[in-house]
N, C-alpha and C positions, 0 to 999 in steps of 0.2 A: 504493499499499501504505500501510495505517496500522498500524504496528507499534508497541504501546506500549513505553515504556521500562522497564527493569528499576528498581524502586524499592529502594534500598539505603542503609545508612548505613554509614559507615567512621570510625574514629577513629585519629588519630596524634599524637604518637608514642605508642606503648605497648609497654613501660613508659616512664613519663615521670618526670623528676627533680622534686623538691620545688620549688615556685614557677616551674615551667616552664608555659607555657600549653598546652593541649589543643586540638586541632582537630576538631570534629565536623563531618563532611562527609555530606550529602544528595544522592544521586544520583536522577534520574529523577522528581522531584516539582516541578511547576510553581508558579510564585509564588502563584498563587490556591489551590493546596493548602496551602501554608506558611502562608499568611494566617491567623491564628486558632490557630497551633499553639503548644505549650509544649514545653520541654526541662527535664528534671529529673534530678538525680543524687543518688544516696543513698549513704551508707557501708554497708558490709555489716551494720552494726547496725540499719539502717533509719532513720537519720537524714539529713533533707533537707539537702544540704551546698551545692547549687546549683539555682537555678530562674529561668527567663526565659520571657516570652511573645514575646520578639524572636526568632524562628528564621528563619535564612537558609540558603542553600546551604552557605556556610561560616561556622562558628561557633567562635568563639575563647572557650574558659572557662578560669578558673583554679580549681583544686581546692585543698582544704585543704593546709596543709604538714604533714600527716601521712601517712606512707607506709601503703600498704594498697591494697586493692582497693574500687573504686567502681563502682556499678552505676547505669546511666542509661537514659533513654527519651525519645524524641520522639513525642508525641502529636499528631496533625493534628486539625483541627476535626471532622473526619468519623469520628474514633475509630480511625485507624490507629495502630499503635504500632510504632516502630522501637527495638529494645533494643541497648544495647552495654555493654561493661565497659572500665574503665580500670585500670591498675596505677600507683601512685605509689611510687617507691623514693626513698631518700635519696642 
């Protein structure tokens, strides 16, 4: 049997404290699918606060030391988009 893995994204902890790293975990994606991917995070005002072209199964990112909600996505080279949100509190 060739059962495809379920592709999903999870983020923890959320909410997170200011200056605490956030982990973005990708499940069900191969190294080949992750090659050429991008991760970006925006404030709710639409300002880009984090961007990287180095995407792995486990990604540790730091968000600004400003509390609020942040919206992010991982985009693979073939156009798949995985969206997430993170809440930062003081």
